[in-house]
Each structure stands twice: as C-alpha cells, then as structure tokens.
N, CA, C and O atoms as CSV, one atom per row, in Angstrom:
chain,resi,resn,atom,element,x,y,z
A,1,MET,N,N,0.838,-1.167,-0.117
A,1,MET,CA,C,0.098,0.009,-0.005
A,1,MET,C,C,1.071,1.202,0.043
A,1,MET,O,O,1.996,1.306,0.848
A,2,SER,N,N,0.685,2.273,-1.115
A,2,SER,CA,C,1.205,3.338,-0.802
A,2,SER,C,C,0.932,4.324,-0.285
A,2,SER,O,O,-0.229,4.306,0.125
A,3,SER,N,N,1.636,5.533,-0.025
A,3,SER,CA,C,1.292,6.550,0.717
A,3,SER,C,C,0.080,7.137,0.136
A,3,SER,O,O,-0.869,7.349,0.892
A,4,ASP,N,N,-0.005,7.408,-1.024
A,4,ASP,CA,C,-0.738,7.943,-2.044
A,4,ASP,C,C,-2.471,7.210,-1.889
A,4,ASP,O,O,-3.571,7.743,-2.037
A,5,GLN,N,N,-2.059,5.710,-1.513
A,5,GLN,CA,C,-3.714,5.396,-1.264
A,5,GLN,C,C,-3.966,5.549,0.107
A,5,GLN,O,O,-5.119,5.386,0.506
A,6,THR,N,N,-2.815,5.918,1.112
A,6,THR,CA,C,-3.192,5.865,2.533
A,6,THR,C,C,-4.068,7.105,2.718
A,6,THR,O,O,-5.249,7.022,3.058
A,7,ILE,N,N,-3.382,8.355,2.459
A,7,ILE,CA,C,-3.892,9.581,2.212
A,7,ILE,C,C,-5.322,9.797,1.652
A,7,ILE,O,O,-6.235,10.443,2.168
A,8,GLN,N,N,-5.314,9.003,0.291
A,8,GLN,CA,C,-6.740,8.928,-0.360
A,8,GLN,C,C,-7.718,8.456,0.659
A,8,GLN,O,O,-8.596,9.253,0.989
A,9,LEU,N,N,-7.690,7.084,1.294
A,9,LEU,CA,C,-8.281,6.418,2.278
A,9,LEU,C,C,-8.607,7.484,3.528
A,9,LEU,O,O,-9.725,7.734,3.979
A,10,PHE,N,N,-7.560,7.940,3.884
A,10,PHE,CA,C,-8.093,8.729,5.148
A,10,PHE,C,C,-8.841,9.709,5.082
A,10,PHE,O,O,-9.634,10.135,5.922
A,11,SER,N,N,-8.502,10.215,3.701
A,11,SER,CA,C,-9.314,11.814,3.183
A,11,SER,C,C,-10.926,11.312,2.937
A,11,SER,O,O,-11.890,12.049,3.148
A,12,GLN,N,N,-10.996,10.261,2.571
A,12,GLN,CA,C,-12.335,9.799,2.492
A,12,GLN,C,C,-12.936,9.505,3.601
A,12,GLN,O,O,-14.076,9.953,3.728
A,13,LEU,N,N,-12.339,8.649,4.754
A,13,LEU,CA,C,-12.797,8.561,5.940
A,13,LEU,C,C,-13.151,9.683,6.538
A,13,LEU,O,O,-14.204,9.659,7.176
A,14,MET,N,N,-12.394,10.891,6.483
A,14,MET,CA,C,-12.775,12.028,7.050
A,14,MET,C,C,-13.739,12.692,6.626
A,14,MET,O,O,-14.433,13.466,7.286
A,15,TRP,N,N,-13.868,12.340,5.140
A,15,TRP,CA,C,-14.859,13.356,4.564
A,15,TRP,C,C,-16.555,12.481,4.666
A,15,TRP,O,O,-17.598,13.083,4.410
A,16,ASN,N,N,-16.522,11.331,4.989
A,16,ASN,CA,C,-17.432,10.832,5.287
A,16,ASN,C,C,-18.116,10.731,6.783
A,16,ASN,O,O,-19.267,10.478,7.139
A,17,ALA,N,N,-16.799,11.067,7.570
A,17,ALA,CA,C,-17.194,11.012,9.084
A,17,ALA,C,C,-17.916,12.602,9.383
A,17,ALA,O,O,-18.838,12.850,10.160
A,18,ALA,N,N,-17.260,13.438,8.607
A,18,ALA,CA,C,-17.928,15.210,8.992
A,18,ALA,C,C,-19.684,14.980,8.218
A,18,ALA,O,O,-20.708,15.480,8.684
A,19,LEU,N,N,-19.594,13.991,6.808
A,19,LEU,CA,C,-21.015,14.145,6.599
A,19,LEU,C,C,-21.814,13.511,7.480
A,19,LEU,O,O,-22.829,14.105,7.843
A,20,ILE,N,N,-21.574,12.390,7.923
A,20,ILE,CA,C,-22.502,11.555,8.751
A,20,ILE,C,C,-22.632,12.668,10.124
A,20,ILE,O,O,-23.794,12.820,10.501
A,21,ALA,N,N,-21.935,13.184,10.635
A,21,ALA,CA,C,-21.635,13.991,11.921
A,21,ALA,C,C,-22.637,15.303,11.677
A,21,ALA,O,O,-23.341,15.867,12.514
A,22,ALA,N,N,-22.458,15.636,10.119
A,22,ALA,CA,C,-22.923,17.043,10.316
A,22,ALA,C,C,-24.321,17.675,10.729
A,22,ALA,O,O,-24.524,18.791,11.206
A,23,PRO,N,N,-25.223,16.685,10.426
A,23,PRO,CA,C,-26.403,17.149,11.023
A,23,PRO,C,C,-27.169,17.090,11.949
A,23,PRO,O,O,-28.271,17.619,12.100
A,24,LEU,N,N,-26.197,15.997,13.025
A,24,LEU,CA,C,-26.519,16.123,14.368
A,24,LEU,C,C,-25.897,17.163,14.998
A,24,LEU,O,O,-26.473,17.669,15.961
A,25,LEU,N,N,-24.957,17.534,14.687
A,25,LEU,CA,C,-24.012,18.673,15.260
A,25,LEU,C,C,-24.205,19.867,15.164
A,25,LEU,O,O,-23.960,20.684,16.051
A,26,LEU,N,N,-24.860,20.210,13.622
A,26,LEU,CA,C,-25.207,21.561,13.529
A,26,LEU,C,C,-26.671,21.769,14.103
A,26,LEU,O,O,-27.056,22.881,14.461
A,27,THR,N,N,-27.386,20.746,14.162
A,27,THR,CA,C,-28.972,20.754,14.912
A,27,THR,C,C,-28.583,21.180,15.915
A,27,THR,O,O,-28.881,22.346,16.172
A,28,THR,N,N,-27.679,20.328,16.985
A,28,THR,CA,C,-27.586,20.621,18.206
A,28,THR,C,C,-26.832,22.335,18.575
A,28,THR,O,O,-27.142,23.058,19.522
A,29,LEU,N,N,-25.939,22.586,17.644
A,29,LEU,CA,C,-25.503,23.665,17.820
A,29,LEU,C,C,-26.766,24.878,17.884
A,29,LEU,O,O,-26.977,25.712,18.764
A,30,VAL,N,N,-27.329,24.681,16.897
A,30,VAL,CA,C,-28.384,26.006,16.507
A,30,VAL,C,C,-29.440,25.692,17.925
A,30,VAL,O,O,-29.996,26.706,18.346
A,31,VAL,N,N,-29.663,24.749,18.467
A,31,VAL,CA,C,-30.769,24.729,19.501
A,31,VAL,C,C,-29.993,25.107,20.782
A,31,VAL,O,O,-30.469,25.690,21.756
A,32,GLY,N,N,-28.636,24.652,20.616
A,32,GLY,CA,C,-28.045,25.424,22.041
A,32,GLY,C,C,-27.648,26.856,21.913
A,32,GLY,O,O,-27.473,27.442,22.982
A,33,LEU,N,N,-27.489,27.471,20.914
A,33,LEU,CA,C,-27.781,28.506,20.500
A,33,LEU,C,C,-28.783,29.449,20.765
A,33,LEU,O,O,-28.581,30.592,21.176
A,34,LEU,N,N,-30.061,28.850,20.473
A,34,LEU,CA,C,-30.987,29.489,20.766
A,34,LEU,C,C,-31.746,29.584,21.911
A,34,LEU,O,O,-32.641,30.412,22.084
A,35,VAL,N,N,-31.309,28.536,22.879
A,35,VAL,CA,C,-31.674,28.220,24.073
A,35,VAL,C,C,-30.811,29.259,25.102
A,35,VAL,O,O,-31.302,29.865,26.054
A,36,SER,N,N,-29.207,29.313,24.601
A,36,SER,CA,C,-28.741,30.349,25.238
A,36,SER,C,C,-29.081,31.685,25.155
A,36,SER,O,O,-28.912,32.502,26.060
A,37,VAL,N,N,-29.683,31.966,23.785
A,37,VAL,CA,C,-29.943,33.430,23.874
A,37,VAL,C,C,-31.488,33.839,24.700
A,37,VAL,O,O,-31.786,34.937,25.169
A,38,PHE,N,N,-32.169,32.806,24.694
A,38,PHE,CA,C,-33.300,32.572,25.380
A,38,PHE,C,C,-33.002,32.657,26.978
A,38,PHE,O,O,-33.740,33.356,27.672
A,39,GLN,N,N,-32.157,32.098,27.431
A,39,GLN,CA,C,-31.623,32.022,28.606
A,39,GLN,C,C,-31.229,33.668,29.145
A,39,GLN,O,O,-31.567,33.867,30.312
A,40,ALA,N,N,-30.621,34.755,28.502
A,40,ALA,CA,C,-29.912,35.449,28.737
A,40,ALA,C,C,-31.161,36.557,28.596
A,40,ALA,O,O,-31.196,37.643,29.174
A,41,VAL,N,N,-31.972,36.130,27.871
A,41,VAL,CA,C,-33.018,37.071,27.546
A,41,VAL,C,C,-33.966,37.211,28.774
A,41,VAL,O,O,-34.142,38.312,29.294
A,42,THR,N,N,-34.572,36.083,29.229
A,42,THR,CA,C,-34.977,35.859,30.313
A,42,THR,C,C,-34.695,35.993,31.709
A,42,THR,O,O,-35.553,36.135,32.580
A,43,GLN,N,N,-32.810,35.915,31.982
A,43,GLN,CA,C,-32.370,35.364,32.721
A,43,GLN,C,C,-32.837,34.359,33.703
A,43,GLN,O,O,-32.910,34.510,34.923
A,44,ILE,N,N,-33.169,33.225,32.948
A,44,ILE,CA,C,-33.481,31.785,33.606
A,44,ILE,C,C,-31.870,30.898,33.165
A,44,ILE,O,O,-31.389,30.566,32.081
A,45,GLN,N,N,-31.358,30.738,34.726
A,45,GLN,CA,C,-30.171,29.819,34.553
A,45,GLN,C,C,-30.429,28.504,34.797
A,45,GLN,O,O,-29.533,27.861,35.346
A,46,GLU,N,N,-31.857,27.736,34.403
A,46,GLU,CA,C,-31.514,26.569,34.868
A,46,GLU,C,C,-30.818,25.646,33.675
A,46,GLU,O,O,-30.859,25.772,32.451
A,47,MET,N,N,-30.045,24.490,34.677
A,47,MET,CA,C,-29.134,23.725,33.854
A,47,MET,C,C,-29.672,23.075,32.833
A,47,MET,O,O,-29.203,23.042,31.696
A,48,SER,N,N,-31.292,22.210,33.447
A,48,SER,CA,C,-31.672,21.178,32.516
A,48,SER,C,C,-32.516,21.578,31.586
A,48,SER,O,O,-33.046,20.737,30.859
A,49,LEU,N,N,-32.871,23.345,31.406
A,49,LEU,CA,C,-33.068,23.727,30.254
A,49,LEU,C,C,-31.983,23.890,29.008
A,49,LEU,O,O,-32.209,24.122,27.820
A,50,THR,N,N,-31.021,23.734,29.536
A,50,THR,CA,C,-29.945,23.448,28.004
A,50,THR,C,C,-29.737,22.219,27.654
A,50,THR,O,O,-29.139,22.155,26.580
A,51,PHE,N,N,-29.993,21.182,28.134
A,51,PHE,CA,C,-29.810,20.017,28.049
A,51,PHE,C,C,-31.122,18.979,27.383
A,51,PHE,O,O,-30.861,18.087,26.576
A,52,ILE,N,N,-32.407,19.237,27.819
A,52,ILE,CA,C,-33.349,18.695,27.294
A,52,ILE,C,C,-33.897,19.002,25.860
A,52,ILE,O,O,-34.334,18.160,25.075
A,53,PRO,N,N,-33.801,20.329,25.655
A,53,PRO,CA,C,-34.136,20.651,24.074
A,53,PRO,C,C,-32.982,20.082,23.145
A,53,PRO,O,O,-33.264,19.391,22.166
A,54,LYS,N,N,-31.786,20.368,23.453
A,54,LYS,CA,C,-30.583,19.446,22.666
A,54,LYS,C,C,-31.094,17.845,22.483
A,54,LYS,O,O,-31.157,17.278,21.393
A,55,LEU,N,N,-31.369,17.372,23.499
A,55,LEU,CA,C,-31.648,15.634,23.189
A,55,LEU,C,C,-32.736,15.922,22.432
A,55,LEU,O,O,-32.820,15.640,21.237
A,56,LEU,N,N,-33.662,16.529,23.136
A,56,LEU,CA,C,-35.043,16.111,21.784
A,56,LEU,C,C,-34.741,16.219,20.547
A,56,LEU,O,O,-35.026,15.371,19.701
A,57,ALA,N,N,-33.862,17.754,20.235
A,57,ALA,CA,C,-33.383,17.742,18.914
A,57,ALA,C,C,-32.514,16.487,17.824
A,57,ALA,O,O,-32.658,15.993,16.706
A,58,ALA,N,N,-31.578,16.402,18.990
A,58,ALA,CA,C,-30.761,15.029,18.525
A,58,ALA,C,C,-31.391,13.599,18.378
A,58,ALA,O,O,-30.884,12.708,17.698
A,59,GLY,N,N,-32.566,13.481,19.099
A,59,GLY,CA,C,-33.274,12.326,18.740
A,59,GLY,C,C,-34.226,12.480,17.540
A,59,GLY,O,O,-34.392,11.515,16.795
A,60,ILE,N,N,-34.858,13.643,17.317
A,60,ILE,CA,C,-35.482,13.804,16.126
A,60,ILE,C,C,-34.655,13.957,14.418
A,60,ILE,O,O,-35.117,13.787,13.290
A,61,VAL,N,N,-33.243,14.356,14.909
A,61,VAL,CA,C,-32.378,14.227,13.858
A,61,VAL,C,C,-32.312,12.695,13.829
A,61,VAL,O,O,-32.896,12.248,12.842
A,62,LEU,N,N,-31.768,11.756,14.628
A,62,LEU,CA,C,-31.467,10.665,14.507
A,62,LEU,C,C,-32.348,9.895,13.702
A,62,LEU,O,O,-31.967,9.135,12.812
A,63,VAL,N,N,-33.778,10.141,14.090
A,63,VAL,CA,C,-35.039,9.367,13.494
A,63,VAL,C,C,-34.973,10.106,12.087
A,63,VAL,O,O,-34.762,9.269,11.210
A,64,ALA,N,N,-35.049,10.989,11.740
A,64,ALA,CA,C,-35.218,11.652,10.316
A,64,ALA,C,C,-33.976,11.182,9.354
A,64,ALA,O,O,-34.125,10.799,8.193
A,65,ALA,N,N,-32.690,11.281,10.061
A,65,ALA,CA,C,-31.412,11.257,9.437
A,65,ALA,C,C,-30.779,9.979,9.224
A,65,ALA,O,O,-30.177,9.598,8.220
A,66,GLY,N,N,-31.000,9.357,10.324
A,66,GLY,CA,C,-30.127,8.219,10.994
A,66,GLY,C,C,-30.394,7.286,9.593
A,66,GLY,O,O,-29.323,6.987,9.065
A,67,PRO,N,N,-31.450,6.824,8.960
A,67,PRO,CA,C,-31.162,5.660,7.717
A,67,PRO,C,C,-30.240,6.828,6.431
A,67,PRO,O,O,-29.155,6.468,5.974
A,68,TRP,N,N,-30.625,7.632,6.180
A,68,TRP,CA,C,-29.435,8.112,5.270
A,68,TRP,C,C,-27.594,8.024,6.367
A,68,TRP,O,O,-26.539,7.598,5.898
A,69,MET,N,N,-27.753,8.455,7.509
A,69,MET,CA,C,-26.315,8.169,7.964
A,69,MET,C,C,-26.120,6.644,7.933
A,69,MET,O,O,-24.980,6.304,7.617
A,70,LEU,N,N,-27.058,5.577,8.215
A,70,LEU,CA,C,-26.249,4.578,8.318
A,70,LEU,C,C,-26.012,4.116,6.857
A,70,LEU,O,O,-25.029,3.445,6.541
A,71,ASN,N,N,-27.025,4.538,5.932
A,71,ASN,CA,C,-26.497,3.879,4.466
A,71,ASN,C,C,-25.244,4.774,4.020
A,71,ASN,O,O,-24.695,4.418,2.977
A,72,ARG,N,N,-24.835,5.659,4.546
A,72,ARG,CA,C,-23.538,6.159,4.107
A,72,ARG,C,C,-22.513,5.534,4.614
A,72,ARG,O,O,-21.593,5.232,3.854
A,73,LEU,N,N,-22.441,5.195,6.035
A,73,LEU,CA,C,-21.578,4.416,6.654
A,73,LEU,C,C,-21.373,3.056,5.889
A,73,LEU,O,O,-20.253,2.577,5.713
A,74,VAL,N,N,-22.436,2.521,5.485
A,74,VAL,CA,C,-22.510,0.702,5.204
A,74,VAL,C,C,-21.777,0.984,4.096
A,74,VAL,O,O,-20.718,0.358,4.049
A,75,GLY,N,N,-22.033,1.863,3.013
A,75,GLY,CA,C,-21.803,2.233,1.508
A,75,GLY,C,C,-20.197,2.054,1.600
A,75,GLY,O,O,-19.524,1.277,0.923
A,76,TYR,N,N,-19.627,3.165,2.833
A,76,TYR,CA,C,-18.478,3.475,2.601
A,76,TYR,C,C,-17.263,1.923,3.258
A,76,TYR,O,O,-16.201,1.547,2.762
A,77,SER,N,N,-17.949,1.419,4.395
A,77,SER,CA,C,-17.607,-0.030,4.644
A,77,SER,C,C,-17.414,-0.930,3.505
A,77,SER,O,O,-16.420,-1.589,3.200
A,78,THR,N,N,-18.765,-0.814,2.831
A,78,THR,CA,C,-18.937,-2.202,1.769
A,78,THR,C,C,-17.322,-1.855,0.794
A,78,THR,O,O,-16.328,-2.581,0.818
A,79,SER,N,N,-17.492,-0.428,-0.073
A,79,SER,CA,C,-16.463,-0.317,-0.505
A,79,SER,C,C,-14.969,-0.393,0.242
A,79,SER,O,O,-14.194,-1.162,-0.327
A,80,LEU,N,N,-14.574,0.111,1.126
A,80,LEU,CA,C,-13.224,-0.312,1.706
A,80,LEU,C,C,-12.824,-1.907,1.669
A,80,LEU,O,O,-11.892,-2.472,1.096
A,81,ILE,N,N,-13.855,-2.406,2.478
A,81,ILE,CA,C,-13.688,-4.152,2.329
A,81,ILE,C,C,-13.439,-4.441,1.154
A,81,ILE,O,O,-12.388,-4.977,0.802
A,82,ALA,N,N,-14.492,-4.083,0.299
A,82,ALA,CA,C,-14.352,-4.466,-1.272
A,82,ALA,C,C,-13.130,-4.246,-2.007
A,82,ALA,O,O,-12.746,-4.901,-2.976
A,83,GLY,N,N,-12.507,-3.187,-1.419
A,83,GLY,CA,C,-10.902,-2.544,-2.153
A,83,GLY,C,C,-9.999,-3.511,-1.345
A,83,GLY,O,O,-8.867,-3.163,-1.680
A,84,ILE,N,N,-9.892,-4.398,-0.582
A,84,ILE,CA,C,-8.880,-4.705,0.410
A,84,ILE,C,C,-7.848,-5.514,-0.861
A,84,ILE,O,O,-6.720,-5.049,-1.020
A,85,PRO,N,N,-8.181,-6.417,-1.514
A,85,PRO,CA,C,-7.323,-7.047,-2.569
A,85,PRO,C,C,-6.391,-5.998,-3.336
A,85,PRO,O,O,-5.199,-6.154,-3.599
A,86,ARG,N,N,-7.536,-4.424,-3.764
A,86,ARG,CA,C,-6.099,-3.602,-4.627
A,86,ARG,C,C,-5.185,-3.035,-3.567
A,86,ARG,O,O,-4.072,-2.784,-4.028
A,87,TYR,N,N,-5.309,-2.790,-2.432
A,87,TYR,CA,C,-4.431,-2.314,-1.737
A,87,TYR,C,C,-3.055,-3.065,-1.327
A,87,TYR,O,O,-2.053,-2.554,-0.827
A,88,PHE,N,N,-3.256,-4.256,-1.634
A,88,PHE,CA,C,-2.234,-5.179,-1.195
A,88,PHE,C,C,-1.359,-5.914,-2.217
A,88,PHE,O,O,-0.491,-6.699,-1.836
C-alpha cells in the first residue's frame, strides 16, 4: 500500500465522518444557541433547560436522518472492504 492510497483512504474517511456527523452537530449547535439566547433574555439559568431541548432535537434528527447516515456508513464500509485486494 502506497502513501498516496493511504492518504486517499484517510481523506475519504474524514469526509464521510464529517458528512455523517454534520446533521446532528449542526442541529444541536443551533438549538443550543437558541436556548442560550433565550436564557440570556429571560435570565433563567436552569441547567436542565440547556440539555433537554438538545436531547430532543438530537433524537428527532437521528430518527429523520438516521437511515441516510447508516446507508452512508455501510456504503463506505462496503467499498473499503471490497477494495482490500487492491491495496495489497
């Protein structure tokens, strides 16, 4: 296995990881920002107020985007395993 192949595999791995994690991370980021603004405006400093909306949003995103995330992961894994003979 050459260093070019290794770099290409690592690049594909990082790209797929970023794509798979993006919906969940972006959603929790936006919800966390909205809750923080709400807390600053109303001066409510309840700790559970920050976690519960993020957990609910993450659950909704996992239900909605979970099949796509799983298909993406399975597709990458399948192509990686199928390409093992090429690498050696």
